[in-house]
Backbone as a printed PyTorch tensor [residue, N CA C, xyz], in Angstrom:
tensor([[[ 48.5780,  66.7760, 174.4730],
         [ 49.2420,  67.8820, 173.7340],
         [ 48.6030,  67.7950, 172.3950]],

        [[ 48.6480,  69.0040, 171.7130],
         [ 48.0180,  68.4700, 170.2170],
         [ 48.9140,  67.4380, 169.2670]],

        [[ 47.9740,  66.9530, 168.8030],
         [ 49.0880,  65.8990, 167.8370],
         [ 49.3020,  67.0410, 166.2390]],

        [[ 48.7590,  68.3290, 166.1880],
         [ 48.6620,  68.5000, 164.9680],
         [ 49.7180,  69.0080, 164.2210]],

        [[ 50.2790,  69.1280, 163.4070],
         [ 51.8830,  69.2750, 162.5720],
         [ 51.0800,  70.1620, 161.6120]],

        [[ 51.5960,  71.3870, 161.4340],
         [ 50.9000,  72.4240, 159.5980],
         [ 52.6980,  72.6460, 159.2280]],

        [[ 52.7150,  71.6210, 158.2860],
         [ 53.5870,  71.8830, 157.4430],
         [ 54.2480,  73.4320, 156.7080]],

        [[ 52.8750,  73.4400, 156.3460],
         [ 52.8560,  75.0980, 155.6220],
         [ 51.6110,  75.7000, 156.4770]],

        [[ 52.4180,  76.3430, 157.9020],
         [ 51.1380,  76.9580, 158.5420],
         [ 50.0980,  78.3960, 157.6450]],

        [[ 51.2450,  78.8740, 156.8390],
         [ 50.9010,  79.7490, 155.6220],
         [ 51.4280,  80.2290, 154.7830]],

        [[ 50.5530,  80.2260, 153.6370],
         [ 51.6790,  80.3200, 152.5730],
         [ 52.1270,  81.5580, 151.9080]],

        [[ 51.4310,  82.7310, 152.2760],
         [ 52.2020,  83.6590, 151.4160],
         [ 52.3250,  84.0320, 150.4650]],

        [[ 53.4000,  85.3380, 150.2370],
         [ 53.1620,  85.5140, 148.9100],
         [ 54.9120,  85.1740, 148.2810]],

        [[ 54.9480,  84.8320, 146.6290],
         [ 56.1210,  85.3440, 146.3990],
         [ 57.5400,  85.4680, 146.5320]],

        [[ 56.5540,  87.1700, 147.8110],
         [ 58.1100,  87.8190, 147.8190],
         [ 58.5080,  87.6500, 149.5690]],

        [[ 57.6410,  86.2720, 150.2440],
         [ 57.3450,  86.3690, 151.1700],
         [ 56.8940,  86.7860, 152.2320]],

        [[ 55.6540,  87.7290, 151.8080],
         [ 54.7470,  88.8470, 152.8590],
         [ 53.1680,  87.8440, 153.2130]],

        [[ 53.1940,  88.4460, 154.0260],
         [ 51.8660,  87.5310, 154.3220],
         [ 50.4670,  88.7000, 154.7460]],

        [[ 49.4290,  88.2800, 153.7260],
         [ 48.3340,  89.1930, 154.1950],
         [ 47.1800,  87.9190, 154.6720]],

        [[ 46.4820,  88.2300, 156.3180],
         [ 46.1160,  87.1980, 156.3120],
         [ 44.3800,  88.0070, 156.6430]],

        [[ 43.6230,  87.1850, 156.5190],
         [ 42.2790,  87.2400, 157.1230],
         [ 41.5770,  86.3760, 158.3660]],

        [[ 40.8600,  87.0200, 159.5070],
         [ 40.5800,  85.6650, 160.7450],
         [ 39.2730,  85.6880, 160.4830]],

        [[ 38.4770,  85.0290, 160.3540],
         [ 37.1930,  84.5810, 159.7900],
         [ 36.8040,  84.0590, 161.0230]],

        [[ 34.9670,  84.1600, 161.1620],
         [ 35.0890,  83.1890, 162.3640],
         [ 33.1930,  84.2700, 162.9080]],

        [[ 32.6380,  83.2130, 163.6100],
         [ 31.9160,  84.5660, 164.5760],
         [ 31.9610,  84.7560, 165.4310]],

        [[ 31.0580,  85.6450, 165.9870],
         [ 31.5620,  87.1990, 166.7730],
         [ 31.7160,  86.2360, 168.2050]],

        [[ 32.6710,  86.8910, 168.6200],
         [ 33.2820,  85.9550, 169.8770],
         [ 34.3390,  84.5010, 170.1110]],

        [[ 34.5740,  84.3100, 168.6430],
         [ 35.3860,  82.9380, 168.5030],
         [ 36.8410,  83.0470, 168.7140]],

        [[ 37.0600,  84.8800, 168.1920],
         [ 38.2000,  85.1210, 168.6440],
         [ 38.9800,  85.6770, 167.8390]],

        [[ 38.4400,  85.9750, 166.8680],
         [ 39.3150,  86.3040, 165.5960],
         [ 40.4150,  88.0770, 166.3050]],

        [[ 40.1070,  88.5370, 166.9080],
         [ 40.7770,  89.6830, 167.4140],
         [ 41.8690,  89.2370, 167.8820]],

        [[ 41.3980,  88.5520, 168.9280],
         [ 43.0010,  88.4230, 169.8210],
         [ 43.8460,  87.5100, 168.8500]],

        [[ 43.5870,  86.4140, 168.5010],
         [ 44.4140,  85.7540, 167.9530],
         [ 44.7810,  86.9640, 166.3820]],

        [[ 44.0680,  87.3270, 165.8940],
         [ 44.6500,  88.4770, 165.0190],
         [ 45.8640,  89.5720, 165.7830]],

        [[ 45.5020,  90.0460, 166.2690],
         [ 46.5970,  90.6380, 167.2470],
         [ 47.8650,  89.9880, 167.3920]],

        [[ 47.9170,  88.9280, 167.6890],
         [ 48.9910,  88.4580, 168.1440],
         [ 49.8310,  87.9220, 166.9640]],

        [[ 48.7660,  87.0350, 165.5810],
         [ 49.6970,  86.7980, 164.4470],
         [ 49.8590,  87.6980, 164.2130]],

        [[ 49.6830,  88.9920, 163.9470],
         [ 49.8620,  90.0640, 163.7850],
         [ 51.8670,  90.5820, 164.3860]],

        [[ 51.8200,  90.5060, 165.5910],
         [ 52.5390,  90.5550, 166.4600],
         [ 53.9890,  90.0390, 165.7570]],

        [[ 53.6780,  88.2500, 165.7710],
         [ 54.4380,  87.4140, 165.5290],
         [ 54.8490,  87.7630, 163.7340]],

        [[ 54.2530,  87.7440, 162.8360],
         [ 54.5100,  88.5830, 161.6860],
         [ 55.5630,  89.9080, 161.7300]],

        [[ 55.3500,  90.9160, 162.6040],
         [ 55.5410,  92.0590, 162.3450],
         [ 54.8970,  92.9700, 161.0420]],

        [[ 53.5080,  92.5130, 161.4010],
         [ 52.8440,  93.3350, 160.1860],
         [ 51.3610,  93.5980, 161.0820]],

        [[ 50.5930,  94.7670, 160.8480],
         [ 50.0610,  95.9980, 161.2630],
         [ 48.6740,  94.7780, 161.4360]],

        [[ 47.9970,  95.1200, 162.0740],
         [ 47.0770,  94.8900, 162.9630],
         [ 45.6500,  95.5340, 162.4800]],

        [[ 44.5040,  95.0670, 161.3400],
         [ 44.0190,  95.8760, 161.5240],
         [ 41.9350,  94.7780, 161.5010]],

        [[ 41.5220,  96.0840, 162.1160],
         [ 39.9540,  95.5700, 162.8310],
         [ 39.2260,  96.1580, 161.9000]],

        [[ 38.1790,  95.1400, 161.1990],
         [ 37.0930,  95.7000, 160.5190],
         [ 36.3820,  96.1130, 161.8290]],

        [[ 35.8610,  96.0310, 162.6010],
         [ 34.9060,  96.1570, 163.6990],
         [ 35.0090,  97.5690, 163.8720]],

        [[ 36.3770,  97.9400, 163.9210],
         [ 36.8000,  99.4630, 164.1970],
         [ 37.0470, 100.5660, 163.2700]],

        [[ 37.1220, 100.4680, 162.0010],
         [ 36.7500, 100.6730, 160.7720],
         [ 35.1650, 101.1160, 160.2520]],

        [[ 34.4180,  99.9500, 160.4480],
         [ 32.6140,  99.7490, 159.9160],
         [ 31.9110, 100.6810, 160.9980]],

        [[ 32.5490, 100.6660, 162.5800],
         [ 31.1880, 101.1890, 163.3760],
         [ 31.8290, 102.4330, 164.1900]],

        [[ 31.0970, 103.4680, 163.1060],
         [ 31.0530, 105.4470, 164.7610],
         [ 30.7040, 105.1150, 165.5460]],

        [[ 30.9270, 106.0290, 166.4020],
         [ 30.4240, 106.3220, 167.9320],
         [ 28.9140, 106.3300, 167.4880]],

        [[ 28.3220, 105.3900, 168.7770],
         [ 27.0050, 105.4400, 168.7540],
         [ 26.1160, 104.3980, 167.8200]],

        [[ 27.3680, 103.9910, 167.7330],
         [ 27.0270, 101.9140, 167.0470],
         [ 26.1410, 102.8930, 165.5620]],

        [[ 26.5330, 103.6270, 165.1430],
         [ 26.2800, 103.7380, 163.5820],
         [ 27.3980, 103.5190, 162.5760]],

        [[ 26.7750, 102.9070, 161.7750],
         [ 26.6930, 102.4240, 160.3360],
         [ 27.7120, 103.4600, 159.5790]],

        [[ 28.5480, 102.7230, 159.2980],
         [ 29.5970, 103.7020, 158.1110],
         [ 29.0270, 103.3910, 156.6660]],

        [[ 28.6120, 104.1570, 155.8340],
         [ 28.3580, 103.6590, 154.5320],
         [ 29.0230, 102.4530, 153.6680]],

        [[ 28.4630, 101.6830, 153.0060],
         [ 29.3980, 100.5170, 152.2980],
         [ 30.2390, 101.1990, 151.4550]],

        [[ 30.0190, 102.5270, 150.6380],
         [ 30.9040, 102.8270, 149.8950],
         [ 32.3440, 103.2920, 150.7340]],

        [[ 32.1570, 103.6880, 151.6990],
         [ 33.1030, 104.5370, 152.1630],
         [ 33.8180, 103.1100, 152.9510]],

        [[ 33.3380, 102.6850, 153.3490],
         [ 33.4610, 101.1840, 154.2930],
         [ 34.3230, 100.4870, 153.2940]],

        [[ 34.4440, 100.8870, 151.7460],
         [ 35.0990,  99.6870, 151.1520],
         [ 36.3630, 100.7930, 150.5250]],

        [[ 35.8760, 101.6480, 150.6920],
         [ 37.2280, 102.9170, 150.1810],
         [ 38.2760, 102.4940, 151.3570]],

        [[ 38.0900, 103.3950, 152.6490],
         [ 38.9070, 102.9970, 153.2360],
         [ 39.8660, 101.6450, 153.9900]],

        [[ 38.7940, 100.6280, 153.4490],
         [ 39.3720,  99.2620, 154.0160],
         [ 40.5010,  99.0050, 152.8650]],

        [[ 40.1210,  99.4880, 151.3220],
         [ 40.9710,  99.7970, 150.4820],
         [ 42.3170, 100.3340, 150.4380]],

        [[ 41.8430, 101.1260, 151.0700],
         [ 43.0400, 102.2310, 151.1800],
         [ 44.0880, 101.4810, 152.0920]],

        [[ 43.3870, 101.2920, 153.2130],
         [ 44.0310, 101.1440, 154.1610],
         [ 44.9550,  99.2940, 154.1430]],

        [[ 44.2680,  98.4720, 153.2960],
         [ 45.1930,  97.7750, 153.2710],
         [ 46.2750,  98.3160, 151.9590]],

        [[ 45.8160,  98.6920, 151.1650],
         [ 47.2170,  99.2590, 150.3080],
         [ 48.1370, 100.1190, 150.9120]],

        [[ 48.2380, 100.3850, 151.7280],
         [ 48.9550, 101.0200, 152.7270],
         [ 50.1090, 100.2030, 153.1850]],

        [[ 49.5600,  99.1010, 153.7640],
         [ 50.4700,  97.9750, 154.2270],
         [ 51.4100,  97.1930, 153.1980]],

        [[ 52.1530,  97.9950, 152.3860],
         [ 52.5660,  96.9400, 151.2560],
         [ 53.2130,  95.7430, 151.8570]],

        [[ 53.9160,  95.7670, 153.4330],
         [ 54.3900,  94.6350, 153.9450],
         [ 53.5860,  93.0510, 154.1010]],

        [[ 51.9920,  93.2530, 154.2140],
         [ 51.3450,  92.4670, 154.8200],
         [ 50.6830,  93.0400, 155.4700]],

        [[ 49.1680,  92.2860, 155.9000],
         [ 49.0710,  92.8500, 157.0420],
         [ 47.9230,  91.6020, 157.7400]],

        [[ 47.1770,  91.5520, 158.4680],
         [ 46.3420,  90.7100, 159.4440],
         [ 45.0710,  91.1850, 159.3870]],

        [[ 43.9370,  91.1220, 158.7620],
         [ 42.9140,  91.6270, 159.3350],
         [ 41.3390,  90.4840, 159.6760]],

        [[ 41.2740,  91.4410, 161.3430],
         [ 39.8900,  90.2610, 161.1580],
         [ 38.6180,  90.7010, 161.2110]],

        [[ 37.7010,  89.7180, 160.9120],
         [ 36.2890,  90.3630, 160.8090],
         [ 35.7270,  89.6700, 159.5600]],

        [[ 34.4400,  89.3750, 159.3660],
         [ 33.4830,  88.9460, 158.1030],
         [ 33.8230,  89.6950, 157.3050]],

        [[ 32.2110,  90.4250, 157.1320],
         [ 31.9000,  91.6260, 156.3970],
         [ 31.9690,  91.3930, 154.5940]],

        [[ 31.3850,  90.2750, 154.7600],
         [ 31.4480,  89.5590, 152.8730],
         [ 30.4440,  90.3960, 151.9490]],

        [[ 29.5650,  90.7870, 152.8010],
         [ 28.5910,  91.7690, 151.9940],
         [ 28.3790,  93.0920, 151.5000]],

        [[ 29.3210,  94.2540, 152.3330],
         [ 29.9730,  95.1510, 152.2250],
         [ 31.3520,  94.9120, 151.3120]],

        [[ 31.9710,  94.3130, 151.2370],
         [ 33.2310,  94.3110, 150.8300],
         [ 33.6170,  93.7620, 150.2290]],

        [[ 33.0150,  92.7600, 149.7440],
         [ 33.1110,  91.7910, 148.3780],
         [ 34.4820,  91.4250, 148.2910]],

        [[ 35.0530,  91.3200, 147.6660],
         [ 36.2790,  90.3950, 147.3110],
         [ 37.2690,  91.1290, 147.6020]],

        [[ 37.2730,  92.2140, 148.2560],
         [ 38.1940,  93.1150, 148.7850],
         [ 39.3650,  92.8340, 149.7490]],

        [[ 39.0430,  92.3580, 150.3320],
         [ 39.9140,  91.4730, 151.7660],
         [ 40.6450,  90.4260, 151.2670]],

        [[ 39.2320,  89.4320, 150.9630],
         [ 39.1490,  88.0130, 150.9000],
         [ 40.7220,  87.7240, 149.3590]],

        [[ 40.1110,  88.9570, 148.3010],
         [ 41.1310,  88.7710, 146.9510],
         [ 42.6280,  88.8740, 147.3830]],

        [[ 42.5460,  89.8760, 148.1250],
         [ 44.0030,  90.3290, 148.3910],
         [ 45.1310,  89.3730, 149.0950]],

        [[ 43.7250,  88.3970, 150.4140],
         [ 44.7440,  87.7020, 151.0650],
         [ 45.4560,  86.7800, 150.8070]],

        [[ 46.5000,  86.3410, 151.3100],
         [ 47.5830,  85.1170, 150.7560],
         [ 47.0320,  83.7560, 152.0420]],

        [[ 46.6140,  84.6680, 152.9410],
         [ 45.9820,  82.7140, 153.8070],
         [ 44.7390,  83.2740, 154.3430]],

        [[ 43.4380,  82.9410, 154.8910],
         [ 42.5320,  83.0360, 155.3960],
         [ 42.1050,  81.9730, 155.8990]],

        [[ 42.1610,  82.4330, 157.4640],
         [ 41.8990,  81.4340, 158.5340],
         [ 40.5260,  81.1230, 158.9310]],

        [[ 39.7560,  80.1710, 159.6030],
         [ 38.5350,  79.7800, 159.7110],
         [ 39.0130,  79.8820, 161.5840]],

        [[ 38.3550,  80.3060, 162.2950],
         [ 38.5330,  80.4770, 163.3520],
         [ 36.6740,  79.4740, 163.4140]],

        [[ 37.1830,  78.2740, 164.0100],
         [ 35.6570,  77.6420, 164.4060],
         [ 35.8200,  76.6290, 165.4720]],

        [[ 36.0430,  77.0280, 166.3990],
         [ 35.6320,  76.5920, 167.6740],
         [ 34.2110,  76.1350, 168.1210]],

        [[ 34.3750,  75.1050, 169.4590],
         [ 32.5920,  75.0270, 169.8050],
         [ 31.8720,  75.9730, 170.1360]],

        [[ 30.8710,  76.0210, 169.7600],
         [ 29.4370,  77.2830, 170.4970],
         [ 29.9380,  77.3360, 172.0680]],

        [[ 29.9260,  75.6350, 172.5750],
         [ 29.9150,  75.5040, 173.8420],
         [ 31.6180,  76.2530, 174.2450]],

        [[ 32.8110,  76.5920, 173.8470],
         [ 33.9730,  76.7600, 174.0510],
         [ 33.7180,  78.7520, 173.5390]],

        [[ 33.4020,  78.8570, 173.1340],
         [ 33.3630,  80.4980, 172.2840],
         [ 32.0900,  81.3550, 173.5290]],

        [[ 31.2950,  80.5590, 173.5550],
         [ 30.3570,  81.3600, 174.1960],
         [ 30.6030,  81.9750, 175.3790]],

        [[ 30.8470,  81.1400, 176.4640],
         [ 31.3150,  81.8480, 177.9210],
         [ 32.1410,  82.5110, 177.6540]],

        [[ 32.8520,  82.7020, 176.6470],
         [ 33.6480,  83.8820, 176.9550],
         [ 33.3240,  85.4610, 176.5670]],

        [[ 32.3900,  84.9780, 175.3770],
         [ 32.0090,  86.5740, 174.9270],
         [ 31.0400,  86.6930, 175.7320]],

        [[ 30.4800,  86.3890, 176.3280],
         [ 29.8340,  86.5460, 177.7510],
         [ 30.2660,  87.6620, 178.7260]],

        [[ 31.6160,  86.4960, 179.3900],
         [ 32.2610,  87.3820, 180.2880],
         [ 32.6750,  88.7330, 179.4440]],

        [[ 33.5010,  88.9370, 178.3560],
         [ 33.8230,  90.0790, 177.7960],
         [ 32.9500,  91.0860, 177.4750]],

        [[ 31.2510,  90.6090, 177.3700],
         [ 30.0960,  91.4670, 177.1170],
         [ 30.1490,  92.0070, 178.5660]],

        [[ 30.3200,  91.2790, 180.1030],
         [ 29.7930,  91.9350, 181.0190],
         [ 31.3120,  92.2850, 181.5490]],

        [[ 32.5910,  92.6680, 180.8500],
         [ 33.4050,  93.4350, 181.3070],
         [ 33.3490,  94.5660, 179.8280]],

        [[ 33.7120,  94.5540, 179.4770],
         [ 32.3040,  95.8990, 178.3720],
         [ 31.4820,  96.3710, 179.0750]],

        [[ 30.4740,  95.9810, 179.7120],
         [ 29.3540,  96.7570, 180.3600],
         [ 29.6500,  97.5050, 181.2220]],

        [[ 30.9870,  96.7560, 181.9020],
         [ 31.8940,  97.5200, 183.3450],
         [ 32.5690,  97.9360, 182.6960]],

        [[ 32.9470,  98.6610, 181.6840],
         [ 34.0460,  99.5500, 181.3340],
         [ 35.3370,  98.8140, 181.9400]],

        [[ 35.4380,  97.3910, 182.2920],
         [ 36.9840,  97.1560, 182.6690],
         [ 37.4150,  96.6210, 180.6320]],

        [[ 37.3440,  96.4330, 180.1350],
         [ 37.7940,  96.3490, 178.6260],
         [ 36.7070,  97.3070, 176.9890]],

        [[ 37.7970,  97.4400, 176.6510],
         [ 37.4550,  98.6610, 175.3860],
         [ 36.4320,  97.7780, 174.4590]],

        [[ 35.6830,  98.3860, 173.6890],
         [ 34.8540,  97.5530, 173.1490],
         [ 35.4820,  98.0670, 171.2150]],

        [[ 34.8870,  97.5650, 170.7430],
         [ 35.2750,  97.2860, 169.0710],
         [ 35.8600,  98.2610, 168.8280]],

        [[ 34.8950,  99.2230, 169.0290],
         [ 35.4940, 100.6880, 168.3210],
         [ 35.1680, 102.3610, 169.0500]],

        [[ 35.8700, 102.6890, 168.7670],
         [ 35.7890, 104.0620, 169.4060],
         [ 34.3420, 104.5930, 169.8780]],

        [[ 33.5590, 105.0640, 171.1410],
         [ 32.6230, 105.7810, 171.0450],
         [ 31.1270, 104.8790, 171.1400]],

        [[ 31.3250, 102.8310, 170.6690],
         [ 30.5820, 102.0340, 171.5360],
         [ 30.6670, 101.9200, 172.0550]],

        [[ 29.8840, 101.5520, 173.0470],
         [ 30.2340, 101.1310, 174.5220],
         [ 28.9220,  99.9600, 174.4860]],

        [[ 29.2530,  99.1560, 175.1340],
         [ 27.6370,  98.0170, 175.3080],
         [ 26.6790,  98.7440, 176.1290]],

        [[ 25.5680,  98.5620, 175.8320],
         [ 24.7540,  99.0400, 177.5520],
         [ 23.8050,  97.9960, 177.8500]],

        [[ 23.1030,  97.9980, 178.7880],
         [ 22.6130,  96.5700, 179.4990],
         [ 21.2600,  96.6860, 178.6010]],

        [[ 20.8000,  97.7120, 177.8960],
         [ 19.5670,  97.3530, 177.1860],
         [ 19.6290,  96.7340, 176.0470]],

        [[ 20.8300,  97.2000, 174.9140],
         [ 21.2510,  96.5250, 173.9550],
         [ 21.7290,  95.0780, 173.9950]],

        [[ 22.3600,  94.8250, 175.0500],
         [ 22.3230,  93.7560, 175.5790],
         [ 21.9410,  92.5740, 175.6960]],

        [[ 20.6150,  93.1210, 176.5220],
         [ 19.9190,  92.2120, 177.1890],
         [ 18.6880,  91.9940, 176.9110]],

        [[ 17.9390,  93.2270, 176.2030],
         [ 16.8670,  93.2360, 175.5980],
         [ 16.4830,  93.9900, 174.0150]],

        [[ 17.4950,  93.5860, 173.0670],
         [ 17.1950,  93.7680, 172.2510],
         [ 17.5010,  93.3810, 170.8600]],

        [[ 16.8110,  93.0000, 169.8750],
         [ 17.4820,  92.3450, 168.6380],
         [ 19.0040,  92.1150, 168.3740]],

        [[ 19.6040,  93.3580, 168.8560],
         [ 21.1870,  93.7950, 167.7200],
         [ 22.1070,  93.6920, 169.1930]],

        [[ 21.5610,  92.4090, 169.9850],
         [ 22.5600,  91.9880, 171.5550],
         [ 23.2140,  91.2870, 170.5630]],

        [[ 24.6080,  91.7010, 171.1000],
         [ 26.0450,  90.5130, 170.1230],
         [ 25.6590,  88.9470, 171.0450]],

        [[ 25.3150,  88.9720, 172.4680],
         [ 25.0170,  87.6340, 172.6190],
         [ 23.5910,  87.0060, 171.6400]],

        [[ 22.4720,  87.8940, 171.6500],
         [ 21.6500,  87.0320, 170.2610],
         [ 22.1070,  87.0500, 168.8830]],

        [[ 22.9310,  87.9230, 168.8820],
         [ 24.0900,  87.8800, 167.2130],
         [ 24.4730,  86.5490, 167.4780]],

        [[ 25.1710,  86.3170, 168.2520],
         [ 26.3440,  84.8230, 168.8070],
         [ 25.7440,  84.1130, 168.8070]],

        [[ 24.6460,  84.0040, 168.9410],
         [ 23.5670,  82.6240, 169.6250],
         [ 22.8830,  82.3510, 167.4140]],

        [[ 22.2320,  83.0610, 167.3830],
         [ 21.7470,  82.8780, 166.0830],
         [ 22.4250,  82.3900, 164.6110]],

        [[ 24.0940,  83.1530, 165.0150],
         [ 24.7500,  82.6670, 163.5140],
         [ 25.5030,  82.2200, 163.8210]],

        [[ 25.6750,  81.3510, 164.5210],
         [ 27.0300,  80.1930, 164.7500],
         [ 26.4920,  79.3200, 163.3420]],

        [[ 25.7750,  78.6480, 163.6610],
         [ 25.4900,  77.4350, 162.5940],
         [ 25.2350,  78.8170, 160.5770]],

        [[ 24.7240,  80.0670, 160.9760],
         [ 24.8330,  80.4560, 159.8240],
         [ 26.0860,  80.6840, 159.2310]],

        [[ 27.1500,  81.2940, 160.0540],
         [ 28.4430,  81.4220, 159.8550],
         [ 29.2760,  80.5120, 159.6430]],

        [[ 28.9290,  79.2650, 160.0310],
         [ 29.5890,  77.8240, 159.7930],
         [ 29.0430,  77.5410, 158.0450]],

        [[ 27.9190,  77.8900, 157.5990],
         [ 27.3870,  77.6890, 156.3980],
         [ 28.1190,  78.2860, 155.6630]],

        [[ 27.9730,  79.8560, 155.7400],
         [ 28.8190,  80.3050, 154.9420],
         [ 30.1120,  80.3310, 154.5100]],

        [[ 30.5120,  79.8840, 155.4820],
         [ 31.8400,  79.6380, 155.2980],
         [ 32.4520,  78.5190, 154.2840]],

        [[ 31.8830,  77.2080, 154.6700],
         [ 31.9470,  76.4440, 154.0950],
         [ 31.8980,  76.2540, 153.0430]],

        [[ 30.6360,  77.2570, 151.7530],
         [ 30.6580,  77.8920, 150.9190],
         [ 31.3520,  78.2040, 150.2540]],

        [[ 32.5250,  79.1000, 151.1040],
         [ 33.4440,  79.6460, 150.3660],
         [ 34.7520,  78.8360, 150.5790]],

        [[ 34.6410,  78.2860, 151.4060],
         [ 35.9050,  76.9950, 151.5390],
         [ 35.7800,  75.6620, 150.2150]],

        [[ 34.5850,  75.6070, 149.6650],
         [ 34.1390,  74.5980, 149.0570],
         [ 34.7590,  75.4710, 147.5080]],

        [[ 34.3920,  76.4590, 147.7480],
         [ 35.1670,  76.9260, 146.0320],
         [ 36.4340,  77.3300, 146.1690]],

        [[ 36.8320,  77.6990, 146.9330],
         [ 38.7610,  77.6320, 147.5780],
         [ 39.4720,  76.5770, 147.3470]],

        [[ 38.4460,  75.1380, 147.5320],
         [ 39.2570,  74.0110, 147.2370],
         [ 40.1290,  73.9480, 146.1690]],

        [[ 41.3210,  73.7860, 146.0440],
         [ 42.2200,  73.5680, 145.0750],
         [ 41.7180,  72.4020, 144.2470]],

        [[ 41.5770,  71.0250, 145.0590],
         [ 40.7760,  70.5520, 144.0180],
         [ 39.5830,  70.4300, 142.7970]],

        [[ 38.9310,  71.7660, 143.3460],
         [ 37.7650,  71.7900, 142.6030],
         [ 37.9910,  73.5750, 141.5540]],

        [[ 39.6230,  73.4620, 141.6570],
         [ 40.3340,  75.0570, 140.9020],
         [ 40.4420,  75.9130, 141.2000]],

        [[ 40.3940,  75.8440, 143.0860],
         [ 40.3110,  77.3140, 143.8210],
         [ 41.2970,  77.4500, 144.0370]],

        [[ 42.2330,  78.6690, 144.7360],
         [ 43.4310,  79.2570, 145.0220],
         [ 44.0580,  78.5770, 146.0880]],

        [[ 43.2930,  77.6490, 147.5120],
         [ 43.9120,  77.2440, 148.4340],
         [ 44.3750,  78.2140, 149.2660]],

        [[ 43.3900,  79.1580, 149.7130],
         [ 44.1730,  80.1240, 150.5840],
         [ 43.5040,  79.7190, 151.9300]],

        [[ 42.4030,  78.7360, 152.1310],
         [ 41.5500,  78.7720, 153.3670],
         [ 42.3070,  77.4860, 154.5760]],

        [[ 42.3040,  78.0580, 155.9660],
         [ 42.9640,  77.1580, 156.7360],
         [ 41.5850,  77.3840, 158.0200]],

        [[ 41.5210,  76.0820, 158.2690],
         [ 40.5210,  75.4640, 159.3250],
         [ 40.8840,  75.2640, 160.8600]],

        [[ 41.1080,  76.8260, 161.7040],
         [ 40.7520,  75.6540, 163.2320],
         [ 39.7350,  75.4530, 163.9110]],

        [[ 39.8110,  74.2010, 163.5510],
         [ 38.6030,  73.9030, 165.0100],
         [ 38.9160,  73.7410, 165.8380]],

        [[ 38.1380,  72.6040, 167.2260],
         [ 38.6680,  71.9980, 168.1880],
         [ 38.1640,  73.0930, 169.0320]],

        [[ 38.4480,  72.4870, 170.7470],
         [ 38.8960,  72.9980, 171.6980],
         [ 39.8870,  73.6150, 171.9040]],

        [[ 41.0880,  73.9740, 170.8200],
         [ 41.5140,  74.9030, 171.3590],
         [ 43.5240,  74.1890, 170.8570]],

        [[ 43.8300,  73.3640, 170.5870],
         [ 44.4800,  72.8780, 170.4380],
         [ 45.3370,  72.7110, 168.9180]],

        [[ 44.1360,  72.3640, 168.1150],
         [ 44.6600,  72.8220, 166.6330],
         [ 45.1720,  74.1900, 166.4670]],

        [[ 44.4770,  74.9150, 167.6480],
         [ 44.6930,  76.5380, 166.8640],
         [ 45.9210,  76.6160, 168.1060]],

        [[ 46.1620,  76.3260, 168.9240],
         [ 47.9400,  76.2330, 169.5680],
         [ 48.8420,  76.1520, 168.8020]],

        [[ 48.2940,  74.6400, 168.5270],
         [ 49.8140,  74.2960, 167.7120],
         [ 49.9460,  74.8160, 166.1900]],

        [[ 48.8930,  74.9880, 165.4870],
         [ 49.1610,  76.2690, 164.3430],
         [ 49.5270,  77.5920, 164.8400]],

        [[ 49.5180,  78.2190, 166.1750],
         [ 49.8060,  79.5250, 165.9670],
         [ 51.3580,  78.8510, 166.4020]],

        [[ 51.6920,  77.7840, 167.1700],
         [ 53.5880,  77.7970, 167.5650],
         [ 54.3020,  77.0290, 166.4300]],

        [[ 53.5520,  77.1720, 165.1370],
         [ 53.5280,  76.7500, 163.6370],
         [ 54.6060,  77.7240, 162.8320]],

        [[ 53.6770,  79.1120, 163.1880],
         [ 53.4010,  79.8490, 162.5390],
         [ 55.1520,  80.6420, 163.4210]],

        [[ 55.0290,  80.5030, 164.2360],
         [ 55.9350,  81.3490, 165.0360],
         [ 57.3810,  80.6400, 164.9640]],

        [[ 57.4770,  79.6340, 164.2470],
         [ 58.9760,  79.0220, 164.0650],
         [ 59.2820,  79.0640, 162.7940]],

        [[ 57.7920,  79.2650, 161.5810],
         [ 58.3490,  79.5290, 161.2510],
         [ 59.2260,  81.2520, 160.3760]],

        [[ 58.1060,  82.0790, 161.4700],
         [ 58.3990,  83.5740, 161.6840],
         [ 59.9310,  83.2560, 162.4410]],

        [[ 60.4080,  82.7570, 162.7740],
         [ 61.7030,  82.8650, 163.1590],
         [ 62.9910,  82.0260, 162.5160]],

        [[ 62.2810,  81.4480, 161.6850],
         [ 63.2920,  80.7090, 160.5820],
         [ 63.1420,  81.8650, 159.3510]],

        [[ 63.0760,  82.7830, 159.5180],
         [ 63.1020,  83.6170, 158.0130],
         [ 64.2320,  84.7220, 158.2830]]])
């Protein structure tokens, strides 16, 4: 059993509303945790992938992406949970509005097999893709530089390095707002954190 205890699993704002962003590499479990967290908090779950990717894996232009995301967040006045990264096109739109930013950082050996399993389920149409009209294909999955598997393998340390920089700037001792929550390890830390979030939600 995990011994982790989170006295304040989420900060929220002064009105008790939670605006949470879930970050991490592809396959780390952002969507699964995000959907569960949104259910626990009773707020909308917003998938950035579902907004960004148009049918046929076409990318939404950056200005349209920013406008849609900003409008979607603005509509969710009671709080939200967003999953995804997209720091380049979005800048500070999500991070600046978030009260809490959760970095899912499991070991590569833990989440990579799950990504492989999810990819095969999507190839056989047993699981929905990340966005409508964006079906996985054998060609793209195994014979393309756009492969989600290749992306995951080559971006594990890249994502870690980028988010570590964000966390350093966020550190309260460096004058940052202290929004980041780092969940690493083999699952126990994440389970303990979510358990504490549920206890917090029940107490409200």
